[in-house]
C-alpha positions, 0 to 999 in steps of 0.5 A: 789642889791645896788652893782649891781645897782652901777655896772650897773650905772658905765657901763652906765656912761662909755658908755655915755662918750664913746659915747660923745668921739666918737661923738666928734672925728666924728665931728672933722673928719668931719671938717677935711674932709671938710677942706681937700675938700676945700684945694683940690678944690683950687689945680690947675688941679681940673676939676672933671675928674680923669685924668685931666692934664696940657698941657700949650705948645701952646703957651708957657708960662713964669714963673715969680717969685713973689718976684723979677718979674724975669723969670725962664731962658730958655737955650738960654736966654744968649746963648747956654751955659747959666746955668740952675738954674737961673732967667732972669731980665726983661724977660717980656719986652724982651719976652724971657724965653719961657717955656712949661708945660706938664704933665709927670705923671697922676694927683693925687688928682687934682694936675697936675704933670708936666715937665718944658720944654724949647728948646736947640740946641739939642731939648727939655730939662726938668728941673730936681732936683739934690739932695744934690747939692743946695745952701750950706747954705740951708741944704737938698736943691737940685740944678736944671738943664736942662737935657734930658727929660724922658717920662716914670715912671723913670722921677721923678726928672723931675716931679713938682707937681703944686698947686695953691698958691693964687686965679687966677686973671683976669688981663684984657687988654689983657684978660688973667688969672694970675695964682699963682703956687707952684712947688713941687718935690716929689722925693726929697721933695723940692719946686722950689724956686727963692731966691738963683738962682733957686733951690729946697728948702727942705720941702713943698711949702709955699703960703706966701713965694713969692720966691716959688710962680711963676706967669703964664699968660695964659687962657689955662685950664686942659685937659684929660691925654694923657698918655706916 
């Protein structure tokens, strides 16, 4: 009887320990889920609708690099042969570098998947990532270039996922919102970076690396996904 009592006590103890472990894991998972929810709520494009998307094209916007206050260069900033993958000094004063952002894929988890567009002599072109051709000193980086826009599910090299890098600010006079945005290309797993020209930095985007944060001034909001 003593042996049976000890066996039952051991099983009861194991069950109690197992319950405590499960409870601890459950608490941690709940905490993790809450953290993920908070992070997702910060992402640009979260509107409470499953098919929200970005169409910041009327009027066009400028993408100002947080680190040096220069703009992503449009094709015609310095003539039709101006190369892609550059920024333009003094863009805000000159009023150049007009860019359009339009969702090229439906959003996912509240994040808008956009194409970065500008105009060329032959029509609209999109900023694409080119794997393996980025700055030589950054292994795994991607170059960027303006190329013919694709409007189907083969356009992954032109898709940039937008996520909020910092809370939106109302800059007032004139009343407009200043957004702080990271752009991530999931095809090649690179973040749009303005530190060595404009290129794709390997890995995820940083909200504290100002070379990867792009300021956009607009009061436009998300819209329903228009489809292809």
